[in-house]
Every structure is written in structure tokens, then in C-alpha cells.
C-alpha positions in Angstrom: -59.7 -171.7 -91.4 -60.7 -170.3 -94.7 -59.4 -167.2 -96.6 -62.3 -164.9 -97.4 -62.4 -162.0 -99.8 -65.8 -160.3 -99.4 -66.9 -157.2 -101.1 -69.5 -155.4 -99.0 -72.0 -153.2 -100.9 -73.5 -150.5 -98.6 -77.2 -150.2 -98.2 -78.9 -147.9 -100.6 -81.1 -147.5 -103.6 -79.8 -149.3 -106.7 -81.1 -150.0 -110.1 -83.6 -152.9 -109.9 -82.1 -155.9 -111.7 -85.5 -157.0 -112.8 -86.7 -153.5 -114.0 -84.2 -150.9 -115.2 -86.9 -148.2 -114.9 -87.0 -148.6 -111.1 -84.6 -148.5 -108.2 -84.8 -151.1 -105.4 -83.6 -150.9 -101.8 -80.5 -153.1 -101.0 -80.1 -153.5 -97.2 -76.4 -154.4 -97.4 -77.1 -158.1 -97.4 -80.2 -158.8 -99.6 -82.7 -157.1 -101.9 -85.8 -155.9 -100.1 -89.3 -155.5 -101.6 -89.1 -151.7 -101.6 -89.1 -150.2 -105.1 -89.7 -146.8 -106.6 -89.3 -145.2 -110.0 -85.8 -144.2 -111.0 -85.4 -140.5 -110.2 -84.8 -137.9 -112.8 -81.7 -136.0 -111.8 -79.2 -133.5 -113.2 -76.0 -134.4 -115.0 -73.8 -134.0 -111.9 -76.0 -136.3 -109.7 -76.6 -138.6 -112.7 -73.0 -139.5 -113.1 -72.8 -140.5 -109.4 -76.0 -142.5 -109.5 -74.9 -144.2 -112.8 -71.7 -145.3 -111.0 -73.8 -146.8 -108.3 -76.2 -148.4 -110.7 -73.3 -149.9 -112.7 -71.7 -151.6 -109.7 -73.1 -155.1 -108.9 -75.8 -154.8 -106.3 -75.4 -158.3 -104.9 -71.8 -159.4 -104.8 -71.5 -162.7 -103.0 -68.5 -163.4 -100.8 -66.0 -165.8 -102.4 -64.4 -168.5 -100.1 -61.2 -170.1 -101.0 -61.5 -173.8 -100.2 -58.3 -175.2 -98.8 -59.0 -178.8 -99.6 -57.6 -180.1 -102.9 -59.5 -183.4 -102.8 -62.3 -183.5 -105.4 -64.7 -186.2 -106.4 -63.5 -185.8 -110.0 -59.9 -186.5 -109.0 -60.9 -189.7 -107.2 -62.8 -190.9 -110.2 -59.6 -190.4 -112.3 -57.7 -192.4 -109.7 -60.2 -195.3 -110.0 -59.9 -195.6 -113.8 -57.9 -198.8 -113.5 -61.1 -200.4 -112.1 -63.0 -199.0 -115.1 -60.3 -200.5 -117.4 -60.7 -203.9 -115.8 -64.5 -203.8 -116.4 -64.0 -202.6 -120.0 -61.5 -205.3 -120.7 -63.9 -208.0 -119.4 -66.6 -206.6 -121.7 -64.1 -206.7 -124.6 -63.2 -210.3 -123.7 -66.8 -211.3 -123.7 -67.3 -209.6 -127.1 -64.2 -211.3 -128.4 -65.6 -214.7 -127.4 -69.3 -214.4 -128.1 -69.5 -211.7 -130.9 -66.3 -212.4 -132.8 -62.6 -212.1 -132.4 -61.8 -208.5 -133.3 -58.9 -206.3 -132.2 -61.4 -203.5 -132.1 -62.8 -204.7 -128.7 -59.7 -204.1 -126.6 -59.0 -200.9 -128.4 -62.5 -199.6 -127.6 -61.9 -200.6 -123.9 -58.7 -198.5 -123.8 -60.2 -195.5 -125.6 -63.3 -195.4 -123.3 -61.1 -195.5 -120.2 -58.8 -192.8 -121.6 -61.8 -190.6 -122.5 -63.3 -190.9 -119.0 -60.0 -190.0 -117.4 -59.6 -186.9 -119.6 -63.2 -185.7 -119.0 -62.9 -186.0 -115.2 -59.4 -184.5 -115.2 -60.9 -181.4 -117.0 -63.7 -181.3 -114.5 -61.2 -181.5 -111.7 -59.2 -178.6 -113.1 -62.3 -176.5 -113.3 -63.3 -177.2 -109.7 -59.7 -176.5 -108.5 -59.8 -173.1 -110.3 -63.2 -172.4 -108.7 -61.8 -173.2 -105.3 -59.0 -170.7 -106.1 -56.2 -173.2 -106.5 -53.7 -173.3 -109.3 -54.6 -176.5 -111.2 -52.3 -178.5 -113.5 -52.0 -177.2 -117.1 -54.6 -178.1 -119.6 -52.2 -180.3 -121.6 -51.6 -182.6 -118.6 -55.2 -183.8 -118.8 -54.3 -185.4 -122.1 -51.2 -187.2 -120.8 -53.1 -190.2 -119.2 -54.4 -190.5 -115.7 -51.1 -191.3 -113.9 -49.2 -188.4 -115.5 -52.0 -185.9 -114.6 -52.3 -187.2 -111.0 -48.5 -187.1 -110.6 -48.3 -183.4 -111.8 -51.4 -182.6 -109.7 -49.7 -184.1 -106.6 -46.5 -182.2 -107.2 -48.4 -178.9 -107.6 -51.0 -179.2 -104.8 -50.4 -180.1 -101.2 -52.1 -183.2 -99.8 -52.9 -184.6 -103.2 -50.8 -187.8 -103.2 -53.7 -190.0 -102.1 -55.2 -190.1 -105.6 -52.0 -191.2 -107.2 -51.4 -193.9 -104.6 -54.9 -195.2 -105.2 -54.4 -195.3 -108.9 -51.0 -197.2 -108.5 -52.5 -199.7 -106.1 -55.5 -200.5 -108.3 -53.2 -200.9 -111.4 -50.9 -203.3 -109.4 -54.0 -205.2 -108.4 -55.2 -205.3 -112.0 -52.0 -206.9 -113.1 -50.8 -208.9 -110.1 -54.0 -210.6 -109.0 -55.0 -212.1 -112.4 -51.4 -213.2 -112.9 -51.2 -214.8 -109.5 -54.5 -216.6 -110.1 -53.3 -217.8 -113.5 -50.0 -219.2 -112.4 -51.6 -220.5 -109.2 -54.0 -222.7 -111.2 -57.1 -220.9 -110.0 -58.1 -220.0 -113.5 -57.8 -223.5 -115.0 -61.6 -223.9 -115.4 -61.9 -220.5 -117.1 -58.9 -221.2 -119.4 -60.4 -224.5 -120.6 -63.9 -223.0 -121.0 -62.6 -220.1 -123.0 -60.6 -222.5 -125.2 -63.6 -224.6 -125.9 -65.7 -221.6 -126.6 -63.1 -220.2 -129.1 -62.7 -223.6 -130.9 -66.4 -224.2 -131.2 -66.9 -220.7 -132.5 -64.2 -221.1 -135.0 -65.5 -224.6 -136.1 -69.2 -223.8 -136.3 -69.4 -220.2 -137.1 -66.2 -220.2 -139.2 -67.5 -223.2 -141.1 -70.9 -221.5 -141.8 -73.0 -224.0 -139.9 -74.0 -221.5 -137.2 -74.0 -217.7 -136.8 -73.3 -217.7 -133.1 -72.1 -220.0 -130.2 -72.6 -219.1 -126.5 -71.0 -221.5 -124.0 -70.6 -220.7 -120.3 -67.4 -218.7 -119.6 -66.8 -220.7 -116.4 -67.7 -224.4 -116.3 -66.8 -227.6 -114.5 -64.1 -228.3 -117.0 -61.6 -230.2 -114.9 -63.8 -233.2 -114.0 -63.7 -236.0 -116.5 -67.2 -236.9 -117.6 -68.8 -233.6 -116.8 -71.2 -232.2 -119.4 -72.5 -228.8 -120.0 -74.5 -227.2 -122.7 -74.0 -224.3 -125.2 -76.6 -222.3 -127.1 -76.0 -222.3 -130.8 -77.7 -220.0 -133.3 -77.8 -221.8 -136.6 -77.3 -220.1 -139.9 -81.0 -220.3 -140.6 -81.8 -218.4 -137.4 -83.0 -221.4 -135.4 -81.5 -222.3 -132.0 -80.0 -225.6 -131.0 -78.5 -227.1 -127.9 -74.9 -228.3 -128.1 -73.7 -230.8 -125.4 -70.0 -230.6 -124.5 -68.4 -233.5 -122.6 -65.0 -233.3 -120.9 -63.1 -236.4 -121.8 -59.7 -236.1 -120.1 -57.8 -234.3 -117.4 -55.9 -232.6 -120.2 -59.0 -230.8 -121.4 -59.9 -233.0 -124.3 -63.6 -232.8 -125.1 -66.3 -233.9 -127.5 -69.5 -232.3 -128.5 -72.8 -233.2 -130.2 -76.1 -231.5 -130.9 -79.0 -232.5 -128.7 -81.7 -234.5 -130.4 -84.9 -232.6 -130.6 
């Protein structure tokens, strides 16, 4: 069921919204095409007509929506997923553009900004649906705080907070489990090689950029893969990387053109 508060405007002649010099017939539901010039009347009748003309001719019924689940609130609850993507982009920039603390900071700021924007949009929709939303200041207190206060204030609003918590747990637990379980060994070795080659070649001035695969067959002794190197003069060269031991020792050499 929905709570409705509808103002009914009786049928009659009212000032035409598109032409103040005319009156137009309102049938109680919609405007019709019947128009006529606004009549010239005396002061007594004029005050009554002006009161009619001043009242809105088409007042729409407002419906209070009982649901408190909005698309905006669910976007706020899924910001841990956005954070994971942003951190991956920051890690890529750290490895391939250059190590800079600015990358993870940007990832955090972007995620925070998205949560604030959609929390504000959620508040506006809740108010339009005639609910009492959380205070404005709560939108600035990070996504979990906003969702918690939202859940305490509105009925049937715990799903968003639970979704945020589960995603955040997954963001922390799954990578940690993969790391300690040895599933990220290839990634760890590839990242180490990328970082060391970047420090050696770019830091030494021989090259301006080094791009090695972020995931490679780095656990098999004797495996070889290639990296793209942008030399300091702007030319490109192929760098061959060979895995020399189970401990991750490696050697590298530029391909002969």
C-alpha cells in the first residue's frame, strides 16, 4: 500500500499557464483545448477570480514510496569493488609509469568522492520519496558510516551495509589468502623483476620506460619472456628475461636487431 496526499482542483476556468491574457478550461484532471479571453470583472468578483487564478491549476498527486532501497545507495555499498579496481590501476601506474605515492592516494580520493556523490544523490531521492534521510554531514563520513546511520534511521536498509562489509572482507581476505597460499608467486616474481629493471634501466638513464608482463611463467627455471623498453632516445628495444633458478634469480639481455 502507498500513502497518498492528493490535492484535487475542481473543474473550472483558470488562467492559461501559456497565456495570462486568457483563461483555459481545467476538467478536474487535465487541461482541455478550450480557451477564451480573461473576462473583465468588478473588484468584488476580481478578488475571487484572482484567488482561483493564483492557485496551481494542475497539482499532481504525490505518492510516498515506502521502499528505502535506491540504486544510489547500492552504488555506495559497492565502493569496495571500485576501490579494488582503483588500487589495481594505481599498482599498474606504480610499476609502469613510476613509483609515486600519489597513485594510491588518487585511488583512495576517487573512491571517497564517488561514495560522497552517490550518498548525496541517495539523500535527495529519499527526501523526494518522503523519507527522513541521514543528515548531510554523514555523507562526508565515508561509505560505511553513512550506510550504518542510514540503516539505523530507515527500516529495511541493512542490506547495503552488509554488502559493503562483505565486499571489504573479500577485498582483504582473498588477496591475503592467495598470497600466503602461494597462488601469487608468479605475480610477486614478475612484479619484482619489473621493479628492479625499471630502477636499473630508467633510474640509470639508459631508458625512459620499461614494460614487462605483470604475470609471467616465472617459476619454471629456463623460461624466457620479453619486455618492451623505450630507450632514452625514444627508440624501442626488446629485452629478454631468463629465469635462472627456483629462487627467482634471473638474467636479462637486449635482443640483437
